C-alpha positions as CSV (number, residue, x, y, z in Angstrom):
1,X,166.9,-40.3,35.5
2,X,167.8,-41.2,31.9
3,X,171.3,-42.5,31.0
4,X,172.5,-39.2,29.6
5,X,171.5,-37.4,32.7
6,X,173.2,-40.0,34.9
7,X,176.5,-39.7,33.1
8,X,176.3,-35.9,33.1
9,X,175.8,-36.1,36.8
10,X,179.0,-38.1,37.1
11,X,180.8,-35.5,35.0
12,X,179.6,-32.6,37.1
13,X,180.7,-34.4,40.3
14,X,184.1,-35.2,38.6
15,X,184.7,-31.5,37.7
16,X,183.9,-30.4,41.3
17,X,186.2,-33.1,42.7
18,X,188.9,-32.1,40.2
19,X,189.3,-28.7,41.8
20,X,190.0,-30.3,45.1
21,X,192.3,-33.0,43.9
22,X,194.4,-30.9,41.6
23,X,195.5,-28.8,44.6
24,X,195.9,-31.6,47.1
25,X,199.3,-32.1,48.5
26,X,201.6,-35.1,47.9
27,X,201.0,-36.1,51.5
28,X,197.2,-36.0,51.2
29,X,197.3,-38.1,48.0
30,X,199.7,-40.7,49.5
31,X,197.6,-41.0,52.6
32,X,194.6,-41.7,50.5
33,X,196.4,-44.3,48.4
34,X,197.5,-46.2,51.5
35,X,194.0,-46.1,52.8
36,X,192.7,-47.4,49.5
37,X,195.2,-50.3,49.6
38,X,194.1,-51.2,53.2
39,X,190.5,-51.0,52.2
40,X,190.9,-53.3,49.2
41,X,192.5,-56.0,51.4
42,X,189.7,-55.5,54.0
43,X,187.1,-56.0,51.2
44,X,188.9,-59.0,49.6
45,X,186.0,-61.4,50.2
46,X,183.4,-59.0,48.7
47,X,185.6,-58.5,45.6
48,X,186.2,-62.2,45.1
49,X,182.5,-62.9,45.4
50,X,181.7,-60.3,42.8
51,X,184.4,-61.7,40.6
52,X,183.0,-65.2,40.9
53,X,179.7,-63.8,39.5
54,X,181.5,-62.4,36.5
55,X,183.6,-65.5,35.8
56,X,180.7,-67.9,36.1
57,X,178.7,-65.7,33.7
58,X,181.6,-65.6,31.3
59,X,182.0,-69.4,31.3
60,X,178.2,-69.8,30.7
61,X,178.4,-67.3,27.8
62,X,181.2,-69.3,26.2
63,X,184.0,-66.8,26.6
64,X,187.4,-68.2,25.7
65,X,189.8,-69.5,28.4
66,X,192.2,-66.6,27.7
67,X,189.4,-64.1,28.2
68,X,188.3,-65.7,31.4
69,X,191.9,-65.6,32.6
70,X,192.0,-61.9,32.0
71,X,188.8,-61.6,34.0
72,X,189.7,-63.8,37.0
73,X,190.8,-62.4,40.3
74,X,192.5,-64.4,43.1
75,X,193.6,-63.5,46.6
76,X,197.1,-63.2,45.2
77,X,196.0,-60.8,42.4
78,X,194.1,-58.7,44.9
79,X,197.2,-58.6,47.1
80,X,199.2,-57.6,44.1
81,X,196.8,-54.8,43.3
82,X,197.1,-53.5,46.9
83,X,200.9,-53.6,46.6
84,X,200.6,-51.7,43.4
85,X,198.7,-49.0,45.2
86,X,201.3,-48.8,48.0
87,X,204.1,-48.7,45.3
88,X,202.3,-45.7,43.7
89,X,202.3,-43.9,47.1
90,X,206.1,-44.3,47.2
91,X,206.7,-42.9,43.7
92,X,207.6,-39.2,43.2
93,X,204.7,-36.9,42.7
94,X,204.7,-35.9,39.0
95,X,202.8,-32.7,39.7
96,X,204.6,-29.4,40.2
97,X,207.9,-30.4,38.6
98,X,209.8,-27.6,37.0
99,X,210.5,-28.9,33.5
100,X,212.3,-25.8,32.3
101,X,213.2,-22.4,33.7
102,X,214.7,-19.4,31.9
103,X,214.9,-15.6,32.2
104,X,214.4,-13.2,29.3
105,X,216.5,-10.1,28.6
106,X,213.7,-7.9,30.0
107,X,213.9,-9.7,33.3
108,X,210.8,-11.9,33.0
109,X,211.3,-15.3,34.7
110,X,209.6,-18.2,32.9
111,X,208.9,-21.6,34.4
112,X,207.3,-24.6,32.7
113,X,205.7,-26.9,35.3
114,X,203.7,-30.1,35.3
115,X,200.0,-30.0,36.2
116,X,197.2,-32.6,36.2
117,X,195.3,-33.2,33.0
118,X,192.0,-32.9,34.9
119,X,189.2,-35.3,34.3
120,X,190.0,-38.5,32.4
121,X,187.6,-41.0,31.0
122,X,188.9,-44.5,30.7
123,X,187.0,-47.2,28.8
124,X,188.4,-50.7,29.0
125,X,187.4,-54.4,28.6
126,X,187.8,-57.6,30.6
127,X,190.5,-57.0,33.2
128,X,189.1,-55.7,36.5
129,X,192.6,-54.9,37.8
130,X,192.5,-52.0,35.3
131,X,189.9,-50.4,37.6
132,X,192.5,-50.1,40.4
133,X,195.5,-49.4,38.2
134,X,193.8,-46.6,36.4
135,X,192.3,-45.1,39.5
136,X,195.4,-45.0,41.5
137,X,197.6,-43.5,38.8
138,X,195.1,-40.9,38.0
139,X,194.8,-40.0,41.7
140,X,198.6,-39.8,42.2
141,X,198.8,-37.4,39.2
142,X,196.0,-35.3,40.6
143,X,193.4,-36.4,38.0
144,X,189.8,-37.4,38.5
145,X,188.7,-40.5,36.5
146,X,185.4,-41.7,35.2
147,X,185.8,-45.5,34.5
148,X,183.7,-47.6,32.1
149,X,184.7,-51.2,32.3
150,X,183.5,-54.1,30.2
151,X,180.1,-55.7,31.0
152,X,181.8,-59.0,31.6
153,X,183.6,-57.6,34.6
154,X,180.8,-55.3,35.9
155,X,180.4,-56.8,39.4
156,X,184.1,-57.0,39.9
157,X,184.7,-53.4,38.8
158,X,181.9,-52.2,41.0
159,X,183.3,-53.9,44.1
160,X,186.8,-52.6,43.4
161,X,185.6,-49.0,42.8
162,X,183.4,-49.0,45.9
163,X,186.4,-50.2,48.0
164,X,188.6,-47.5,46.5
165,X,186.0,-44.8,47.2
166,X,185.7,-45.9,50.8
167,X,189.5,-45.5,51.2
168,X,189.4,-42.1,49.6
169,X,186.7,-40.8,51.9
170,X,188.4,-42.1,55.0
171,X,191.5,-40.1,54.0
172,X,189.5,-36.9,53.4
173,X,189.5,-36.7,49.6
174,X,186.3,-36.6,47.6
175,X,184.9,-40.0,46.6
176,X,183.9,-38.6,43.3
177,X,187.6,-38.5,42.4
178,X,187.0,-42.1,41.2
179,X,183.7,-42.9,39.6
180,X,182.4,-46.0,37.7
181,X,179.7,-45.8,35.1
182,X,176.9,-47.7,36.9
183,X,175.4,-49.4,33.8
184,X,176.6,-51.8,31.1
185,X,174.7,-50.1,28.2
186,X,176.8,-49.7,25.1
187,X,175.2,-46.3,24.6
188,X,177.2,-45.1,27.6
189,X,180.4,-45.2,25.6
190,X,179.1,-42.7,23.0
191,X,177.6,-40.4,25.7
192,X,181.0,-40.3,27.5
193,X,182.7,-39.5,24.2
194,X,180.5,-36.5,23.8
195,X,181.0,-35.1,27.3
196,X,183.8,-32.7,26.4
197,X,182.4,-30.1,28.8
198,X,183.5,-32.5,31.6
199,X,186.3,-34.7,30.2
200,X,189.7,-33.4,29.2
201,X,190.7,-36.6,27.5
202,X,189.6,-40.2,27.0
203,X,191.6,-43.4,27.0
204,X,190.2,-46.5,25.4
205,X,191.7,-50.0,26.1
206,X,190.3,-52.8,24.2
207,X,189.6,-54.3,20.8
208,X,189.3,-52.7,17.4
209,X,185.6,-52.2,17.7
210,X,185.9,-50.2,20.9
211,X,188.9,-48.1,19.6
212,X,187.0,-47.3,16.4
213,X,183.8,-46.3,18.3
214,X,185.7,-44.0,20.7
215,X,187.8,-42.4,17.9
216,X,184.7,-41.8,15.8
217,X,182.6,-40.2,18.5
218,X,185.1,-38.5,20.8
219,X,185.0,-34.7,21.1
220,X,188.1,-34.6,23.3
221,X,191.6,-35.9,22.7
222,X,192.0,-39.7,22.6
223,X,195.0,-41.7,23.7
224,X,194.6,-45.1,22.2
225,X,195.7,-48.4,23.7
226,X,195.4,-50.3,20.4
227,X,196.1,-53.9,19.3
228,X,199.2,-55.7,20.4
229,X,200.4,-57.4,17.2
230,X,203.9,-57.9,18.5
231,X,206.6,-59.5,16.3
232,X,210.0,-61.2,17.0
233,X,212.6,-61.3,14.3
234,X,215.2,-64.1,14.6
235,X,218.3,-62.8,12.8
236,X,220.8,-64.8,10.9
237,X,223.4,-64.4,13.7
238,X,221.4,-65.7,16.6
239,X,222.1,-67.8,19.7
240,X,219.3,-70.3,19.2
241,X,219.3,-71.3,22.9
242,X,218.7,-67.7,23.9
243,X,216.1,-67.3,21.1
244,X,214.2,-70.3,22.5
245,X,214.2,-68.9,26.0
246,X,213.0,-65.5,24.9
247,X,210.3,-66.7,22.6
248,X,208.9,-69.2,25.1
249,X,208.6,-66.3,27.6
250,X,207.3,-63.8,25.1
251,X,204.5,-66.2,23.8
252,X,203.8,-68.6,26.6
253,X,204.1,-66.8,30.0
254,X,200.8,-65.0,29.5
255,X,199.5,-65.4,25.9
256,X,196.4,-63.3,26.7
257,X,198.5,-60.2,27.3
258,X,198.8,-57.4,24.7
259,X,202.6,-57.6,24.9
260,X,202.8,-61.3,24.0
261,X,204.3,-61.9,20.6
262,X,202.0,-63.0,17.8
263,X,204.4,-63.3,14.8
264,X,207.9,-64.8,14.4
265,X,210.0,-63.8,11.4
266,X,212.9,-66.1,10.6
267,X,215.9,-65.2,8.5
268,X,216.1,-67.8,5.8
269,X,219.7,-68.9,6.7
270,X,218.8,-69.8,10.3
271,X,215.3,-71.1,9.7
272,X,216.3,-74.8,9.3
273,X,218.2,-74.8,12.6
274,X,215.4,-72.9,14.3
275,X,212.7,-75.3,13.1
276,X,214.6,-78.3,14.5
277,X,214.9,-77.1,18.1
278,X,213.3,-73.8,19.3
279,X,210.2,-74.5,17.1
280,X,209.8,-77.9,18.8
281,X,210.1,-76.2,22.2
282,X,207.2,-73.9,21.3
283,X,205.2,-76.8,20.0
284,X,205.9,-78.8,23.2
285,X,204.6,-75.8,25.2
286,X,201.3,-76.1,23.4
287,X,201.8,-73.4,20.8
288,X,200.1,-73.8,17.4
289,X,202.3,-72.6,14.5
290,X,200.6,-71.0,11.5
291,X,203.4,-71.2,8.9
292,X,203.9,-69.6,5.5
293,X,204.8,-71.9,2.6
294,X,208.5,-71.6,3.0
295,X,208.3,-72.5,6.7
296,X,206.1,-75.6,6.0
297,X,208.6,-76.7,3.4
298,X,211.6,-76.5,5.8
299,X,209.9,-78.1,8.8
300,X,211.6,-81.4,9.5
301,X,209.3,-84.4,8.7
302,X,209.7,-85.7,12.3
303,X,208.5,-82.4,13.7
304,X,205.5,-82.3,11.3
305,X,204.4,-85.8,12.0
306,X,204.8,-85.5,15.8
307,X,202.9,-82.2,16.0
308,X,200.5,-82.5,13.0
309,X,197.5,-81.0,14.9
310,X,199.6,-77.9,15.9
311,X,201.0,-77.0,12.5
312,X,198.7,-75.1,10.1
313,X,199.2,-73.2,6.9
314,X,199.2,-69.4,7.5
315,X,196.7,-67.1,5.8
316,X,197.6,-63.5,5.1
317,X,195.2,-62.3,7.8
318,X,197.1,-64.3,10.5
319,X,199.9,-61.8,10.2
320,X,197.5,-59.0,11.1
321,X,195.9,-60.8,14.0
322,X,196.3,-60.4,17.8
323,X,195.6,-64.0,18.8
324,X,195.8,-63.6,22.6
325,X,196.2,-67.3,22.7
326,X,198.9,-70.0,22.2
327,X,199.1,-69.3,18.4
328,X,202.1,-67.9,16.5
329,X,202.2,-66.9,12.8
330,X,205.6,-67.8,11.3
331,X,207.2,-66.4,8.2
332,X,210.6,-66.7,6.6
333,X,212.3,-63.5,5.4
334,X,215.5,-62.9,3.3
335,X,216.9,-59.9,5.1
336,X,216.7,-57.6,8.1
337,X,215.2,-55.0,5.9
338,X,212.4,-57.4,4.8
339,X,211.6,-58.1,8.5
340,X,211.4,-54.4,9.3
341,X,209.1,-53.8,6.3
342,X,206.9,-56.6,7.4
343,X,206.6,-55.2,11.0
344,X,205.8,-51.8,9.6
345,X,203.1,-53.0,7.3
346,X,201.5,-55.7,9.5
347,X,202.2,-54.7,13.1
348,X,200.4,-52.3,15.5
349,X,203.5,-50.3,16.6
350,X,203.2,-51.8,20.1
351,X,206.3,-54.0,21.0
352,X,208.7,-55.6,18.6
353,X,211.9,-57.6,19.1
354,X,215.1,-58.6,17.4
355,X,217.1,-61.6,18.6
356,X,220.7,-61.3,17.3
357,X,224.4,-61.4,18.2
358,X,225.1,-58.8,15.6
359,X,225.2,-55.3,17.2
360,X,225.0,-53.5,13.9
361,X,221.8,-55.4,12.9
362,X,220.4,-54.8,16.4
363,X,221.0,-51.0,16.3
364,X,219.5,-50.8,12.8
365,X,216.4,-52.6,14.0
366,X,216.1,-50.4,17.1
367,X,216.4,-47.3,15.0
368,X,214.2,-48.3,12.1
369,X,211.3,-50.1,13.7
370,X,208.6,-47.4,14.5
371,X,207.0,-49.0,17.5
372,X,206.4,-47.7,21.0
373,X,208.9,-50.2,22.5
374,X,211.6,-52.0,20.6
375,X,213.7,-54.8,22.1
376,X,217.1,-56.4,21.5
377,X,217.5,-59.8,23.0
378,X,214.8,-59.4,25.6
379,X,211.1,-60.5,25.9
380,X,208.4,-58.2,24.8
381,X,206.6,-59.1,28.1
382,X,208.6,-56.3,29.7
383,X,206.3,-53.7,28.1
384,X,204.5,-53.0,31.3
385,X,204.5,-50.0,33.6
386,X,205.7,-52.0,36.6
387,X,208.6,-53.5,34.6
388,X,209.6,-50.0,33.4
389,X,209.7,-48.8,37.0
390,X,206.6,-46.7,36.6
391,X,204.6,-48.5,39.3
392,X,201.3,-49.5,37.6
393,X,200.2,-48.3,34.2
394,X,197.1,-46.8,32.6
395,X,197.7,-48.6,29.4
396,X,200.2,-49.0,26.5
397,X,199.8,-46.1,24.1
398,X,200.4,-46.8,20.5
399,X,199.9,-43.1,19.7
400,X,202.7,-40.7,18.9
401,X,201.4,-37.5,20.5
402,X,201.5,-36.8,24.3
403,X,202.1,-40.4,25.4
404,X,203.7,-43.5,23.8
405,X,204.3,-47.0,25.3
406,X,203.5,-47.7,29.0
407,X,201.6,-44.7,30.4
408,X,202.7,-44.0,33.9
409,X,202.4,-41.0,36.1
410,X,204.4,-38.6,34.0
411,X,202.2,-39.3,31.0
412,X,199.1,-38.4,33.1
413,X,200.2,-34.8,33.4
414,X,200.2,-31.7,31.2
415,X,202.0,-28.5,31.8
416,X,201.6,-24.8,32.2
417,X,203.8,-21.7,32.2
418,X,204.4,-19.4,35.1
419,X,205.7,-16.0,34.4
420,X,207.0,-13.7,37.1
421,X,207.7,-10.1,36.5
422,X,208.6,-6.8,38.2
423,X,206.3,-4.5,36.2
424,X,207.3,-5.3,32.7
425,X,205.0,-4.2,29.8
426,X,205.4,-5.1,26.1
427,X,206.8,-2.3,24.0
């Protein structure tokens, strides 16, 4: 069987499973989720062995430490994935909610209710935990998913998907509700994008190359999980101790995450004080600062001499870069308006932050920055489905239509209208 036939076979099975899953009760779906969590823990050894194959291959191939960290699974991470599945089982079912109800003068009763989207294709890179997150959220929302993970995580993804399918079957739901593309061929991405007779939408999570490929070829709606070029603006009225705490978390807690900050914008009046203390804390944490000319000029000589290897002149492209590493681009601005303009022209509309004691400045930033999530005095690392109280997430959408920000269960539903009459006809 050639690759196109293979993938179309997955699509046919997915459509068939979709009919069953869309009408499954909340109890049936929750029972399946709990069985999937138990099965994943039972299969921990197999999953870790598969993951070891992937991480060893990644190291041999020379992948960066941050990429290997995104790829690596541990017993703790598998336990966390299983707990995420159990959390999803406890969440309210997003399907069948009455969004709106009204009666017309002619007596017709209208209801707008949530329904599953149907069959969702999800294309992602590196992180094998996405296999579980995507599958469980789709299942809870009554959707079938066809998953295509990155080649670097192929063995891990296969082991996780197999475990989830076993859990599904043990609970009486079709294993085809969760399917993994069984090959690493890049051609598979284009074929999936052209399978509009089976897929209702497609969600890419990854770098620019993947996003551009999917957007170019997709025949169905695309919900993009795009770059995370996240910025923090340190306002002129800022508590520097708080700024230091927030920035260390936003950059250093997990620099390989899409919600880690990549740019710091400093108001000129506070820049000298910032560069004496919070900047040193970032440097001591191992962060390399790529500084514009004004920042380099204002850096205290003692700081420059002590951290020479970690201080570099910034290039314009650094302010358009998602480093996913301990690197920060630093720029001095003269006003809040200039900071907002920089974020609009250089950012990716993912997560952006203002650190200030001035409520008026904060509210202007919150209103004017056109990003999916905008923060005042809190780390951008909170852009996560779990931290928003959604359970897991399918991704962080930087789109404006249908879904924006962390995509949880509600964003994995559509809606339809139910109209109940008593014999009405249109005059």
